C-alpha positions as CSV (number, residue, x, y, z in Angstrom):
1,M,-76.2,-15.9,-101.5
2,A,-73.9,-18.8,-101.9
3,A,-71.9,-20.0,-98.9
4,A,-68.3,-18.8,-98.7
5,D,-65.8,-21.2,-100.2
6,A,-63.8,-22.7,-97.4
7,R,-60.7,-22.7,-99.5
8,S,-60.9,-19.0,-100.3
9,R,-58.4,-16.7,-98.7
10,V,-59.0,-13.1,-97.8
11,V,-56.1,-10.9,-99.2
12,L,-55.4,-7.8,-97.1
13,T,-53.1,-4.8,-97.3
14,P,-51.0,-4.4,-94.2
15,P,-52.9,-1.6,-92.2
16,E,-49.9,0.6,-91.7
17,A,-49.1,0.5,-95.4
18,A,-52.6,1.3,-96.6
19,A,-53.5,4.9,-97.5
20,A,-56.1,5.0,-94.7
21,P,-58.1,8.1,-93.9
22,T,-57.6,9.8,-90.5
23,D,-61.2,9.3,-89.4
24,E,-63.2,6.1,-89.8
25,M,-66.5,7.9,-89.8
26,L,-65.7,9.7,-93.1
27,D,-66.0,7.3,-96.0
28,A,-64.5,7.9,-99.4
29,E,-66.8,8.5,-102.3
30,R,-65.6,5.3,-103.9
31,D,-66.8,3.3,-100.9
32,L,-70.1,5.2,-100.7
33,A,-70.7,4.5,-104.4
34,R,-70.3,0.7,-104.2
35,P,-73.3,-1.0,-105.8
36,T,-73.1,-3.7,-103.0
37,P,-74.7,-4.2,-99.6
38,L,-71.6,-2.6,-98.1
39,G,-72.1,0.6,-100.1
40,A,-75.7,0.7,-99.0
41,Y,-74.7,0.2,-95.4
42,L,-72.1,3.1,-95.6
43,R,-74.7,5.4,-97.2
44,F,-77.1,4.5,-94.4
45,C,-74.4,5.4,-91.8
46,R,-73.7,8.7,-93.5
47,A,-77.3,9.7,-93.4
48,E,-78.4,8.3,-90.0
49,L,-75.2,8.2,-87.9
50,L,-72.8,10.8,-89.1
51,P,-74.8,13.9,-88.1
52,S,-75.1,12.7,-84.5
53,F,-71.4,11.8,-84.4
54,E,-70.3,15.2,-85.8
55,K,-72.4,17.1,-83.3
56,A,-71.0,15.1,-80.4
57,D,-67.4,15.3,-81.8
58,R,-67.5,19.1,-82.3
59,K,-68.9,19.6,-78.7
60,A,-66.2,17.3,-77.2
61,L,-63.4,19.0,-79.1
62,A,-64.5,22.5,-78.0
63,D,-64.8,21.4,-74.4
64,Q,-61.4,19.7,-74.5
65,R,-59.7,22.8,-75.9
66,R,-61.2,24.9,-73.0
67,H,-60.2,22.3,-70.5
68,R,-56.6,22.0,-71.7
69,A,-56.3,25.8,-71.8
70,L,-57.6,26.1,-68.3
71,V,-55.2,23.5,-66.9
72,R,-52.2,25.0,-68.7
73,W,-53.0,28.5,-67.4
74,I,-53.3,27.2,-63.9
75,A,-50.0,25.4,-64.2
76,F,-48.3,28.6,-65.5
77,A,-50.0,30.9,-63.0
78,G,-49.6,28.7,-59.9
79,T,-45.9,27.9,-60.6
80,G,-45.2,31.5,-61.4
81,A,-46.8,32.6,-58.1
82,V,-44.4,30.3,-56.2
83,L,-41.4,31.3,-58.1
84,F,-42.1,35.0,-57.8
85,A,-42.7,34.6,-54.1
86,L,-39.3,33.0,-53.8
87,A,-37.6,35.7,-55.8
88,Q,-39.3,38.4,-53.8
89,S,-38.1,36.8,-50.6
90,A,-34.6,36.5,-51.9
91,V,-34.2,40.2,-52.8
92,Q,-36.2,41.6,-49.9
93,G,-33.8,43.7,-47.8
94,R,-30.9,43.0,-50.2
95,V,-31.8,45.3,-53.0
96,E,-32.5,49.0,-52.6
97,S,-34.8,49.4,-55.5
98,P,-38.5,49.0,-56.4
99,L,-37.7,45.4,-57.5
100,P,-39.0,43.7,-54.3
101,F,-42.3,45.6,-54.6
102,V,-42.6,44.8,-58.3
103,L,-42.0,41.1,-57.6
104,L,-44.6,41.3,-54.8
105,L,-47.1,42.8,-57.2
106,I,-46.5,40.1,-59.8
107,E,-46.7,37.5,-57.1
108,G,-50.1,38.8,-55.9
109,T,-51.4,39.0,-59.5
110,A,-50.4,35.4,-60.1
111,V,-52.0,34.2,-56.9
112,V,-55.3,36.0,-57.8
113,L,-55.2,34.7,-61.3
114,T,-54.6,31.1,-60.1
115,G,-57.5,31.4,-57.7
116,L,-59.9,32.6,-60.3
117,L,-58.8,29.9,-62.7
118,V,-59.2,27.2,-60.1
119,A,-62.7,28.5,-59.3
120,A,-63.6,28.5,-63.0
121,G,-62.4,24.8,-63.2
122,L,-64.4,23.9,-60.1
123,F,-67.7,25.5,-61.2
124,S,-67.7,25.0,-64.9
125,Y,-67.2,21.2,-64.9
126,R,-65.4,21.6,-68.2
127,Q,-63.6,18.2,-67.8
128,Q,-66.9,16.4,-67.2
129,K,-68.5,18.1,-70.2
130,W,-65.6,17.1,-72.4
131,L,-65.7,13.5,-71.1
132,L,-69.4,13.2,-71.8
133,G,-69.0,14.6,-75.4
134,R,-66.0,12.4,-76.2
135,Y,-67.7,9.3,-74.8
136,R,-70.8,9.9,-76.8
137,A,-68.8,10.4,-80.0
138,E,-66.7,7.3,-79.5
139,R,-69.8,5.2,-78.7
140,L,-71.3,6.3,-82.0
141,R,-68.0,5.4,-83.7
142,L,-68.2,2.0,-82.1
143,L,-71.8,1.6,-83.2
144,K,-70.9,1.9,-86.9
145,F,-68.5,-0.9,-86.7
146,K,-70.5,-3.0,-84.2
147,F,-73.2,-3.5,-86.9
148,L,-70.6,-3.7,-89.7
149,V,-68.9,-6.8,-88.1
150,D,-72.2,-8.4,-87.2
151,P,-72.9,-11.1,-89.7
152,R,-76.7,-10.7,-89.1
153,T,-76.4,-7.3,-90.9
154,W,-75.4,-9.1,-94.0
155,M,-77.9,-11.9,-94.0
156,P,-80.1,-12.2,-97.1
157,P,-83.6,-10.6,-96.9
158,G,-86.1,-13.1,-95.5
159,A,-83.5,-15.1,-93.6
160,G,-85.4,-14.6,-90.4
161,E,-83.3,-11.9,-88.8
162,P,-85.3,-8.7,-87.8
163,D,-84.4,-5.5,-89.5
164,W,-81.1,-4.3,-87.9
165,R,-82.0,-0.7,-88.8
166,Q,-84.5,-0.5,-86.0
167,R,-81.8,-1.6,-83.4
168,F,-79.4,0.8,-85.0
169,G,-81.7,3.8,-84.5
170,R,-82.5,2.8,-80.9
171,E,-78.9,2.7,-80.0
172,I,-78.2,6.1,-81.5
173,A,-81.0,7.5,-79.4
174,E,-79.7,5.8,-76.2
175,I,-76.2,7.3,-76.8
176,G,-77.6,10.7,-77.4
177,A,-79.6,10.6,-74.1
178,L,-76.5,10.0,-72.0
179,R,-75.9,12.5,-69.2
180,Q,-72.9,13.4,-67.0
181,E,-74.3,11.4,-64.1
182,D,-74.4,8.3,-66.3
183,L,-70.7,8.2,-66.9
184,T,-69.8,6.4,-63.7
185,A,-72.3,3.7,-64.4
186,M,-71.1,3.4,-68.0
187,S,-67.5,3.1,-66.8
188,Q,-68.4,0.1,-64.7
189,R,-70.0,-1.8,-67.6
190,G,-68.1,-4.9,-68.7
191,E,-67.6,-5.5,-72.4
192,I,-67.8,-9.1,-73.9
193,P,-67.1,-10.0,-77.5
194,A,-70.3,-10.7,-79.5
195,L,-69.2,-13.9,-81.2
196,P,-70.9,-14.8,-84.5
197,S,-73.1,-17.8,-85.0
198,P,-72.3,-20.3,-87.8
199,T,-75.9,-19.9,-89.0
200,A,-75.5,-16.2,-89.6
201,C,-72.2,-16.7,-91.3
202,A,-73.3,-19.5,-93.6
203,G,-75.1,-17.3,-96.2
204,I,-72.3,-14.8,-96.8
205,A,-70.7,-15.1,-100.2
206,A,-66.9,-15.1,-100.5
207,E,-66.7,-12.0,-102.6
208,R,-68.9,-10.1,-100.1
209,L,-66.7,-11.3,-97.3
210,S,-63.5,-10.2,-99.0
211,E,-65.0,-6.8,-99.7
212,L,-66.0,-6.4,-96.1
213,V,-62.6,-7.4,-94.7
214,A,-60.7,-5.3,-97.1
215,Y,-62.8,-2.3,-96.1
216,Y,-62.4,-3.0,-92.4
217,D,-58.6,-3.5,-92.7
218,E,-58.2,-0.1,-94.4
219,R,-60.8,2.0,-92.7
220,R,-60.8,0.6,-89.2
221,L,-57.6,-1.3,-88.5
222,G,-55.4,1.0,-90.6
223,V,-56.6,4.1,-88.8
224,Q,-56.5,2.6,-85.3
225,V,-53.2,0.9,-85.6
226,A,-51.6,4.1,-86.9
227,Y,-53.3,6.1,-84.2
228,F,-52.1,3.9,-81.3
229,R,-48.6,3.8,-82.8
230,R,-48.5,7.6,-82.9
231,A,-49.9,7.9,-79.4
232,A,-47.5,5.3,-78.0
233,E,-44.5,7.0,-79.6
234,G,-45.4,10.6,-78.8
235,A,-47.1,10.4,-75.4
236,T,-44.0,10.4,-73.3
237,P,-41.0,12.4,-74.4
238,K,-37.7,10.5,-74.0
239,P,-36.1,12.8,-71.4
240,F,-39.1,12.1,-69.1
241,Q,-39.3,8.3,-69.4
242,S,-36.7,7.6,-66.7
243,S,-38.1,6.2,-63.5
244,R,-35.3,8.0,-61.7
245,L,-36.6,11.4,-62.5
246,V,-39.1,11.7,-59.6
247,P,-36.7,10.6,-56.8
248,T,-34.0,12.8,-58.4
249,V,-36.2,15.9,-58.0
250,F,-37.1,14.9,-54.5
251,F,-33.5,14.3,-53.3
252,L,-32.2,17.5,-55.0
253,S,-34.8,19.4,-53.0
254,V,-33.8,17.6,-49.8
255,L,-30.1,18.4,-50.6
256,G,-30.9,22.1,-50.9
257,V,-32.5,21.9,-47.4
258,L,-29.4,20.1,-46.0
259,I,-27.0,22.7,-47.4
260,H,-29.1,25.5,-45.9
261,L,-29.3,23.7,-42.6
262,A,-25.5,23.1,-42.5
263,L,-24.8,26.8,-43.1
264,E,-27.3,27.8,-40.4
265,I,-25.7,25.5,-37.9
266,A,-22.3,27.1,-38.8
267,S,-23.9,30.4,-37.8
268,L,-23.2,32.0,-41.1
269,D,-25.2,35.1,-42.0
270,P,-27.3,34.1,-45.1
271,R,-27.1,37.7,-46.2
272,K,-23.3,38.0,-46.3
273,G,-20.5,36.6,-48.5
274,F,-20.4,33.8,-51.0
275,L,-21.5,31.2,-48.6
276,G,-24.5,33.3,-47.6
277,V,-25.6,33.4,-51.3
278,V,-25.1,29.6,-51.4
279,G,-27.4,29.1,-48.4
280,L,-30.0,31.4,-49.9
281,G,-29.8,29.7,-53.2
282,S,-30.0,26.2,-51.7
283,I,-33.2,26.9,-49.8
284,A,-34.7,28.6,-52.9
285,L,-33.8,25.4,-54.9
286,A,-35.4,23.2,-52.3
287,A,-38.7,25.2,-52.7
288,M,-38.5,25.7,-56.5
289,L,-38.0,22.2,-57.6
290,P,-41.3,20.7,-56.2
291,A,-43.2,23.7,-57.6
292,L,-41.6,23.4,-61.0
293,W,-42.2,19.6,-61.1
294,K,-45.9,20.0,-60.0
295,G,-46.4,22.7,-62.6
296,F,-44.8,20.5,-65.3
297,R,-47.0,17.5,-64.3
298,A,-50.1,19.7,-64.4
299,Y,-49.2,21.0,-67.8
300,R,-48.7,17.5,-69.2
301,S,-51.9,16.3,-67.7
302,A,-53.8,18.7,-69.9
303,N,-53.1,16.3,-72.8
304,E,-53.7,13.2,-70.7
305,L,-50.3,11.9,-71.9
306,P,-49.0,10.1,-68.8
307,R,-52.3,8.1,-68.3
308,N,-52.7,7.0,-71.9
309,A,-49.2,6.0,-73.1
310,S,-49.0,2.4,-71.8
311,R,-52.6,1.8,-72.9
312,S,-51.7,2.9,-76.5
313,V,-48.8,0.5,-76.6
314,A,-51.0,-2.5,-75.5
315,R,-53.8,-1.7,-78.0
316,H,-51.3,-1.2,-80.9
317,A,-49.9,-4.7,-80.2
318,S,-53.4,-6.3,-79.9
319,L,-54.7,-4.8,-83.1
320,T,-51.6,-5.7,-85.1
321,Q,-52.1,-9.3,-84.0
322,I,-55.7,-9.2,-85.1
323,S,-54.7,-7.8,-88.5
324,G,-52.2,-10.6,-89.0
325,R,-54.9,-13.2,-88.1
326,L,-57.3,-11.6,-90.6
327,R,-54.7,-11.9,-93.4
328,E,-54.7,-15.7,-92.7
329,A,-58.5,-16.0,-92.4
330,R,-60.0,-18.6,-94.7
331,D,-63.7,-18.8,-93.9
332,A,-66.6,-16.6,-92.7
333,I,-66.8,-17.8,-89.1
334,T,-63.1,-17.2,-88.6
335,V,-63.3,-13.7,-90.2
336,F,-66.3,-12.6,-88.2
337,T,-64.8,-14.0,-85.0
338,D,-61.6,-11.9,-85.5
339,L,-63.6,-8.9,-86.4
340,A,-65.7,-9.3,-83.2
341,F,-62.5,-9.5,-81.1
342,S,-61.1,-6.4,-82.8
343,E,-64.2,-4.4,-81.8
344,Y,-64.1,-5.9,-78.4
345,I,-60.6,-4.6,-77.9
346,L,-61.6,-1.2,-79.0
347,A,-64.8,-1.1,-76.9
348,S,-62.8,-2.3,-73.9
349,D,-60.2,0.4,-74.6
350,Q,-63.0,3.0,-74.5
351,Q,-64.2,1.7,-71.2
352,E,-60.7,1.8,-69.7
353,W,-60.1,5.3,-71.0
354,L,-63.3,6.4,-69.3
355,R,-62.4,4.8,-66.0
356,L,-58.9,6.4,-66.1
357,M,-60.2,9.8,-66.8
358,L,-63.0,9.7,-64.3
359,G,-60.5,8.8,-61.6
360,A,-58.1,11.6,-62.6
361,K,-58.2,15.0,-61.1
362,W,-58.9,17.8,-63.7
363,Y,-56.0,19.8,-62.4
364,G,-53.5,16.9,-62.9
């Protein structure tokens, strides 16, 4: 192949404006049908990589759904047990009806249900199974683009580079062999960008380079920039972004205790009159607020939202900058360097995600 013209300029569509698919692993027929080395590479990935990815992805999604359902039910049942206990205590001796017994029965049911769900979470290791499946799937996704952005993949036959297909197959097998006990060691791996060599870039023609970058911009950057933008915007609802929310919940709970204490010091009967109702309500508020807050946090943790919001903002900014640099790229070495940094950012994000999730308790 002829060397890339140093004056040529890669023209890109802004990634957020492109009609990008929702998953980079599923290529359009028009891309698979390309009569170029890129088309041959994509057909190879569909045959050799996609089945392994889909298997890992399906398993991860199934385990994730079960894990989220488990955490949500624990949040509901545990919070309900506390609230019904408070309600039962509040009406005990004040209401001449079966209501206290009914509340006690519901409270006991909620406690038993919470215990069973917690035991299920402790012994099923659903979170670890989900993490393993998701990590496998995302490493396979990275593998597709690791070879795509490696200029050695596109070197002409006979250029001295060993067949990359053998390395590709070995890495698929290594990812498939990962076990739960390997996750901690994998989370401690450091990612470094695999920078291209001028020799490998020298034989790539300008038209092949433009085709590769246009595909990468649409199918990789377009999807990832849009994904991180959605994650950053939707991860934390606006009412819960304030840093004052946690201390507010705490001090309201303390205030309830203080009101109850003041009424007790005044020697008022908590079962008589309006002030008695206030005293009872204040101590109930003091107990309910922490329980409600913990239940809310456990519910939100089922979606990993608090842990991943800031990470998504940072990755969105980084990939947007990479996209802008690619639109200004003029030669093969610059293009492949920017592509390598893009994959380095995404691989590092995967490692950071794994470290965060391994350090998080499954129950929030």
